[in-house]
Every structure is written in C-alpha cells, then in structure tokens.
Backbone as numpy.savetxt, mean C-alpha at the origin, in Angstrom:
# Nx Ny Nz CAx CAy CAz Cx Cy Cz
-4.06 -11.73 -18.24 -3.54 -9.99 -17.30 -2.15 -10.40 -17.14
-1.21 -9.40 -17.13 -0.07 -9.16 -16.78 -0.11 -8.70 -14.85
-0.19 -8.67 -14.12 -0.33 -8.28 -12.67 0.96 -8.05 -12.09
1.18 -7.14 -11.10 1.72 -6.65 -10.18 1.53 -6.50 -8.80
1.88 -6.67 -8.02 1.88 -6.24 -6.84 2.49 -5.21 -5.95
1.52 -4.18 -5.51 1.85 -2.72 -5.33 1.74 -2.92 -3.52
2.79 -2.75 -2.97 2.48 -2.49 -1.38 3.12 -0.97 -1.30
1.93 -0.19 -0.51 2.09 0.67 -0.03 2.51 1.41 0.98
3.67 2.20 1.35 4.16 2.83 2.62 3.83 1.83 3.60
4.49 0.30 3.58 4.67 -0.13 5.17 5.82 -0.04 5.53
5.94 0.96 6.17 6.98 1.64 6.72 6.99 1.48 8.38
8.25 1.70 8.99 8.16 1.64 10.50 7.31 2.89 11.09
6.70 3.63 10.38 6.66 4.47 11.68 5.27 4.45 11.85
4.62 3.85 10.77 3.36 3.32 10.98 2.88 1.97 11.97
4.05 1.42 12.57 4.00 0.28 13.52 4.20 1.03 14.96
4.00 -0.16 15.64 4.08 0.06 17.37 5.47 1.11 17.58
5.62 2.02 18.28 6.39 2.70 18.44 7.07 3.84 17.49
6.36 3.93 16.61 6.58 4.76 15.47 6.08 6.24 15.67
6.28 7.12 14.66 5.23 8.05 14.79 4.24 8.43 14.38
3.64 7.80 13.43 2.27 7.32 13.19 1.59 6.23 12.90
1.44 5.43 14.37 1.21 4.03 14.64 -0.91 3.88 14.04
-0.83 3.46 13.32 -1.93 2.99 12.64 -2.59 1.50 13.63
-4.17 1.17 13.37 -4.40 0.58 13.81 -3.99 -0.98 12.95
-3.87 -2.09 13.97 -4.15 -2.99 13.37 -2.51 -3.16 11.99
-1.69 -2.74 12.45 -0.48 -2.75 11.79 -0.27 -4.32 10.91
0.36 -5.09 12.71 0.47 -6.49 12.33 -0.43 -7.29 11.74
-1.14 -6.89 11.89 -2.41 -8.35 10.99 -2.12 -7.89 9.65
-2.52 -6.60 8.80 -2.24 -6.56 8.20 -0.91 -6.75 7.47
-0.03 -6.61 8.09 1.59 -7.28 7.56 1.38 -8.59 7.24
0.74 -9.31 8.20 1.06 -10.97 8.16 0.07 -11.48 6.50
-0.97 -10.07 6.90 -1.78 -10.49 5.20 -0.65 -10.06 3.94
-0.28 -9.13 4.26 0.83 -8.52 3.44 1.98 -9.62 2.79
2.57 -10.43 3.87 3.72 -11.39 3.54 3.19 -12.76 2.53
1.89 -13.13 3.02 1.18 -14.23 2.57 1.19 -13.92 0.76
0.67 -12.14 0.74 0.32 -12.65 -1.05 2.13 -12.18 -1.22
2.66 -11.46 -1.09 4.04 -11.12 -1.01 4.42 -12.60 -1.47
4.98 -13.56 -0.69 5.14 -15.15 -0.15 4.48 -15.47 -2.22
3.52 -15.20 -2.17 2.76 -15.78 -3.63 3.01 -15.20 -4.75
3.39 -13.81 -4.66 4.01 -13.23 -5.98 5.58 -13.34 -6.57
6.41 -13.63 -5.44 7.58 -14.03 -5.20 7.83 -15.29 -5.99
7.12 -16.39 -5.29 6.88 -18.08 -5.81 6.82 -17.74 -7.19
5.73 -17.13 -8.04 5.45 -16.93 -8.98 6.49 -15.91 -9.89
7.35 -15.31 -8.96 8.05 -14.47 -10.21 7.21 -13.54 -11.00
6.20 -12.84 -9.80 5.67 -11.53 -10.80 6.04 -10.46 -10.57
6.12 -9.16 -10.91 6.59 -8.04 -10.38 5.71 -7.39 -9.24
6.73 -7.16 -8.20 6.38 -6.13 -7.08 7.08 -4.93 -6.93
6.23 -4.15 -6.29 6.51 -2.51 -5.96 6.52 -2.41 -4.71
7.59 -1.88 -4.43 7.26 -1.38 -3.07 7.16 0.42 -3.12
6.00 0.62 -2.10 6.34 2.58 -2.43 6.71 2.59 -1.09
7.73 4.07 -1.21 8.11 4.45 0.20 7.82 5.93 0.33
7.54 6.01 1.08 6.99 7.57 1.11 7.96 8.36 1.91
8.67 9.47 0.99 9.93 10.18 2.33 9.16 11.68 2.00
9.96 11.79 3.65 9.31 13.52 3.56 10.72 14.30 3.80
11.18 14.78 2.80 12.48 15.86 3.10 12.48 16.41 4.08
11.79 17.61 4.78 11.36 17.85 5.45 12.13 17.65 7.05
12.67 17.96 7.85 13.30 17.46 9.12 12.30 17.55 9.82
11.67 18.52 9.71 10.39 18.95 10.86 8.91 18.42 10.24
8.99 17.65 9.41 7.95 17.06 9.21 7.08 15.86 10.45
5.90 15.24 10.54 5.51 14.54 11.54 6.04 13.07 11.55
6.11 12.49 10.10 6.44 11.13 10.29 7.53 11.09 8.68
7.77 9.87 8.61 8.72 9.72 6.94 9.63 10.52 6.76
10.42 11.11 7.91 11.76 11.74 7.45 12.79 10.70 6.86
13.12 11.43 5.62 14.30 11.16 4.92 15.39 10.59 6.27
15.86 9.72 5.81 17.05 8.63 6.49 16.73 8.58 7.92
15.45 8.38 8.23 15.04 7.91 9.36 15.05 6.32 9.23
15.15 5.78 10.75 14.50 4.44 10.91 13.51 4.50 10.56
11.91 5.25 10.64 10.53 5.37 10.50 10.17 5.46 9.35
11.53 5.97 8.40 10.83 5.89 7.15 11.42 4.49 6.14
11.83 3.87 6.75 12.12 2.55 6.21 11.43 1.56 5.96
11.31 0.93 4.82 10.26 -0.22 4.69 10.35 -1.51 6.06
9.47 -1.71 6.53 9.34 -2.70 7.32 10.34 -3.78 6.99
11.21 -4.08 8.13 12.19 -5.44 7.26 11.83 -7.00 7.30
10.42 -6.86 7.37 9.43 -7.97 6.91 9.23 -8.25 5.25
9.29 -6.99 5.26 9.07 -6.90 3.46 10.31 -6.55 2.48
11.51 -6.67 3.10 12.83 -6.09 2.27 12.68 -6.67 0.94
13.13 -5.56 0.09 12.87 -6.05 -1.59 14.16 -7.11 -1.43
14.10 -8.01 -2.93 15.50 -8.73 -3.23 15.97 -8.29 -4.11
15.54 -6.95 -4.59 16.36 -6.63 -5.45 16.79 -7.09 -6.68
15.83 -7.56 -7.44 15.72 -8.76 -8.73 15.28 -7.85 -9.68
15.33 -8.63 -10.77 14.16 -7.50 -11.65 13.27 -7.34 -11.80
12.29 -8.37 -10.68 10.96 -8.61 -10.54 10.66 -7.37 -9.78
11.45 -6.84 -8.66 11.43 -6.48 -7.65 11.87 -4.64 -7.53
10.83 -3.62 -7.19 11.04 -2.51 -7.24 10.69 -1.47 -6.23
11.83 -0.54 -5.91 11.48 0.41 -4.90 11.05 1.60 -5.55
9.99 2.16 -5.28 9.63 4.01 -5.68 9.53 4.43 -4.86
9.90 5.43 -4.67 9.85 6.37 -3.53 8.60 7.53 -4.23
7.97 8.28 -3.21 7.08 9.28 -3.82 6.88 10.24 -2.30
6.50 10.97 -2.76 6.35 12.30 -1.89 5.30 13.07 -1.60
3.97 12.50 -2.26 2.59 13.01 -1.83 2.00 11.17 -1.51
0.42 11.41 -1.25 -0.24 10.11 -1.19 -0.48 9.36 -2.78
-0.67 10.04 -3.36 -0.61 8.51 -4.68 0.48 8.45 -5.26
0.20 7.67 -5.70 1.47 6.75 -5.63 2.38 7.02 -7.15
1.42 7.56 -7.98 1.66 8.06 -9.37 1.95 9.18 -9.47
1.85 9.83 -8.68 2.41 11.68 -8.62 4.04 11.96 -8.10
4.31 12.45 -9.88 5.72 12.33 -9.71 6.49 11.88 -9.32
6.56 10.42 -9.73 7.29 9.33 -9.19 7.57 8.26 -10.50
8.41 7.38 -10.39 8.56 6.42 -11.61 7.61 5.45 -11.77
6.60 5.16 -10.50 5.74 4.41 -10.91 5.36 3.68 -12.27
4.50 4.51 -13.11 3.84 4.16 -14.29 5.09 4.17 -15.15
6.32 4.37 -15.09 7.31 3.95 -16.07 7.64 2.14 -15.98
7.64 2.21 -14.48 7.65 0.65 -14.24 7.08 0.08 -14.80
5.78 0.25 -14.44 4.58 -0.79 -14.60 4.90 -0.99 -16.08
5.00 -0.03 -16.91 4.88 0.11 -18.29 6.02 -0.99 -18.84
7.01 -0.75 -18.37 8.14 -1.34 -18.94 8.11 -2.94 -18.58
7.42 -3.02 -17.63 6.32 -4.85 -17.28 5.56 -4.86 -18.11
4.83 -4.34 -18.67 3.58 -4.43 -19.67 2.30 -5.02 -18.70
2.51 -3.99 -17.70 1.84 -4.59 -16.20 0.33 -4.18 -16.76
-1.45 -4.96 -16.56 -2.30 -3.82 -16.87 -3.11 -4.07 -15.98
-2.99 -5.23 -14.71 -3.73 -5.64 -13.28 -2.80 -5.37 -12.19
-3.66 -4.88 -11.49 -2.76 -4.23 -9.77 -3.63 -4.81 -8.78
-2.54 -5.69 -7.39 -2.80 -6.02 -6.76 -2.62 -5.28 -5.79
-3.27 -4.24 -5.10 -3.08 -3.62 -4.34 -3.07 -3.67 -2.41
-2.28 -3.03 -1.36 -2.12 -3.63 0.05 -1.53 -2.57 0.63
-1.45 -2.42 1.69 -0.76 -1.08 2.25 -1.12 -0.42 3.49
-0.52 0.59 3.64 -1.10 1.30 4.72 -1.26 2.74 4.40
-2.42 2.85 5.50 -3.28 4.23 5.41 -4.06 3.90 4.12
-5.32 3.49 4.53 -6.39 2.92 3.53 -6.92 4.29 3.28
-7.13 5.20 4.23 -8.16 6.46 3.90 -7.36 7.79 3.11
-5.63 7.60 3.17 -4.90 8.20 2.58 -4.38 7.90 1.10
-3.18 7.18 1.00 -2.51 6.49 0.32 -2.83 5.12 -0.47
-3.46 4.82 0.25 -4.20 3.56 -0.36 -5.33 4.09 -1.11
-6.05 4.62 -1.08 -7.51 5.23 -1.41 -6.82 6.10 -2.71
-5.84 7.00 -2.47 -5.82 8.03 -3.72 -4.74 6.88 -4.63
-3.57 6.12 -4.49 -3.42 5.58 -5.37 -4.08 3.97 -6.02
-5.50 3.96 -5.57 -5.86 3.24 -5.91 -6.96 3.64 -7.01
-7.44 4.78 -6.65 -8.54 5.52 -7.52 -7.53 5.97 -9.09
-6.31 6.66 -8.63 -5.62 6.68 -10.06 -5.31 5.89 -10.44
-4.73 4.59 -10.30 -4.54 3.51 -10.95 -5.65 3.21 -11.84
-7.18 2.50 -11.25 -8.14 2.59 -12.07 -8.18 3.25 -13.09
-8.22 5.16 -13.02 -8.38 6.02 -13.66 -7.08 5.83 -14.94
-6.15 5.26 -14.74 -5.24 5.11 -15.66 -5.55 3.91 -16.76
-6.23 3.01 -16.13 -6.72 1.94 -16.81 -6.26 0.47 -16.16
-6.25 0.65 -15.38 -5.60 -0.23 -14.60 -6.55 -1.29 -14.29
-6.60 -2.67 -14.38 -7.52 -3.79 -13.37 -6.92 -3.61 -11.92
-7.65 -3.12 -10.96 -7.42 -3.22 -9.78 -7.99 -4.08 -8.28
-7.40 -4.94 -7.89 -7.83 -6.19 -6.62 -7.02 -5.25 -5.57
-8.18 -5.05 -4.38 -7.48 -4.20 -2.98 -7.94 -5.14 -2.42
-6.81 -5.43 -1.58 -6.96 -6.48 -0.53 -7.37 -5.66 1.10
-8.39 -5.82 0.95 -8.55 -4.69 2.60 -8.38 -5.12 3.68
-7.80 -6.54 3.98 -7.44 -6.99 4.80 -5.84 -6.64 5.27
-5.31 -7.10 4.18 -3.85 -6.51 4.24 -3.62 -4.62 4.10
-4.62 -4.02 4.77 -4.28 -2.62 4.70 -4.66 -2.15 5.96
-4.47 -0.84 6.55 -4.59 -0.16 8.04 -4.77 0.84 7.80
-5.49 1.20 8.97 -6.01 2.89 9.00 -5.92 3.29 10.53
-6.33 4.28 10.92 -6.73 4.55 11.79 -7.65 5.55 12.24
-7.90 5.76 13.86 -9.28 6.79 13.91 -9.23 8.09 13.34
-9.96 8.65 12.95 -9.79 9.72 12.44 -11.04 10.70 13.53
-10.59 12.66 13.23 -11.38 13.38 14.20 -12.02 13.97 13.12
-13.59 14.24 13.67 -14.27 15.20 12.78 -15.02 16.02 13.78
-14.67 17.17 13.74 -15.33 18.35 14.60 -15.02 17.90 15.66
-15.88 17.45 16.48 -16.00 16.86 18.26 -16.06 15.12 18.56
-15.98 14.51 17.30 -15.99 13.17 17.49 -15.01 12.79 16.52
-14.86 11.33 16.82 -13.99 10.67 16.70 -14.51 9.51 15.92
-13.82 8.98 14.43 -14.56 8.21 13.83 -13.71 6.93 14.04
-13.88 5.50 14.68 -13.13 4.76 14.99 -12.24 3.88 13.62
-11.25 3.24 13.78 -10.64 2.84 12.65 -11.01 1.86 11.81
-12.15 1.29 12.32 -12.73 0.08 11.97 -14.18 0.43 11.18
-14.26 1.61 11.27 -15.54 2.39 10.60 -14.93 2.80 9.52
-13.52 3.86 9.61 -12.90 4.45 8.35 -12.75 3.39 7.12
-11.97 2.04 7.93 -11.32 1.10 7.15 -12.61 0.75 6.39
-13.97 0.40 6.81 -14.88 -0.14 5.99 -15.70 0.69 5.15
-15.70 2.09 5.18 -16.26 2.89 4.72 -15.25 3.43 3.48
-14.10 3.17 3.22 -12.95 3.41 2.61 -13.01 2.26 1.46
-13.07 1.14 2.11 -13.14 -0.24 1.45 -14.64 0.15 0.33
-15.27 0.40 1.68 -16.71 0.42 0.39 -16.71 1.06 -0.57
-16.39 2.47 -0.46 -16.03 3.61 -1.44 -15.17 3.16 -2.85
-14.26 2.42 -2.56 -13.40 1.67 -3.34 -13.99 0.82 -4.48
-14.91 0.33 -4.12 -15.44 -0.72 -4.86 -15.89 -0.41 -6.02
-15.91 1.07 -6.28 -15.90 1.59 -7.92 -14.95 1.80 -8.77
-13.50 1.26 -7.74 -12.76 1.46 -8.51 -11.74 0.25 -8.62
-12.01 -1.02 -7.47 -11.56 -1.66 -7.60 -11.97 -3.32 -6.67
-11.76 -4.46 -7.12 -12.07 -5.52 -6.63 -11.89 -5.52 -5.17
-12.68 -5.43 -4.42 -11.97 -5.53 -2.90 -12.58 -6.99 -2.26
-11.12 -7.37 -1.88 -10.91 -8.83 -1.42 -10.30 -9.07 -0.20
-10.45 -10.45 0.22 -9.19 -10.73 1.28 -8.13 -11.01 0.78
-7.49 -11.35 1.44 -6.21 -12.24 1.16 -6.27 -13.61 0.78
-6.97 -14.19 1.43 -7.36 -15.54 1.64 -8.27 -16.26 0.44
-9.07 -15.00 -0.21 -9.76 -15.44 -0.92 -9.26 -15.01 -2.31
-8.76 -14.42 -2.36 -7.66 -13.53 -3.84 -6.48 -14.65 -3.71
-6.06 -15.47 -3.03 -4.76 -16.63 -3.41 -5.54 -18.01 -3.54
-6.93 -17.99 -2.65 -7.47 -19.56 -3.28 -8.48 -19.03 -4.86
-8.46 -17.76 -5.31 -8.73 -17.95 -7.12 -7.50 -18.23 -7.55
-6.24 -18.36 -7.24 -5.12 -18.11 -8.39 -5.06 -19.28 -8.93
C-alpha cells in the first residue's frame, strides 16, 4: 500500500483564543505531531487540509486571518512530499485538488487525523472510503466540541466517541501509538 497522511483543518481558530475553540485540541495536536514526524522520517506523502472562508462575515476561518492559518507546529516543509490543499466545504474532496494530489502520488491508503471529528473529519473519511481508499482514522489525533440538541448538550467526549464508533464502518479507527507500533 502507498499511504499518505491527511491532516484536516488544524488551524488556529480551533485552539485557545480562536473563534471556534474545540475540546482537547492540544492533546490531539501532540498526537498529530507524532504521526507527522513518522511520515516525514519515512518520506511519505503528507497533505495538510486548510479550510478557508472567503466571506468576512464568517464565524471563523476567514481568509487572510491568523485564525485561518495552519497551526505553527505543523508548518509544511513545502517539498515534493508535502502539500497544502485549501477547501471551502467540510468534505476535503469537494471542489478541491485533493484527489488530483493523491492520484499523482499513487496513494491508495490514507491515515486521517485533524479537527472537528463530527464535521470535516467525518465527511472526508466517508468520502475517502467511498472513493476506494483504505482509511485509518487516528481517533486520539482528532478533536471536536460540545453539540446542542434542542434543550440539551451532548458533551464533546460523547460526540467524539459516537462519531468514531460510526466511522468504523468506513475506516480502521486506531490510536496514534498503536498505529505507530504497527509500522
């Protein structure tokens, strides 16, 4: 298998002080850094997904703002194996060049991690599987937030567990350490 690392929306607005702070982003970032180090050492393909909203009235990820920038801990090395793909929708494949990048590198397997498990990670993982990629989702390298449902709140931990459980139909859900030990 020829695998790539897909890092979804690890952008400043999701961290402390950002416009859409998620739960446990620092913990997820630490796990992402581990797998990123492995992919760099192995000189495997790495794709950073960056969500950009072009409307200045948007709630977050507004184009040309600090909040829309990829977290500095994950800055791309900008060489032949690392790519930044910008998107405007939760699904990282929709109206982007992601499929083109993966095809050009003959990728058939994706290791997926990143932000908003319940939105962008979910939609991208499902699409990747439907496109025929073998997917591994690193659950501890993802973050989400509390969600409201009518008059109640679903806690971030419950949201995370529910979405990871559901995504087992589309991906092998693993921890970062278990994934790295299997390599």
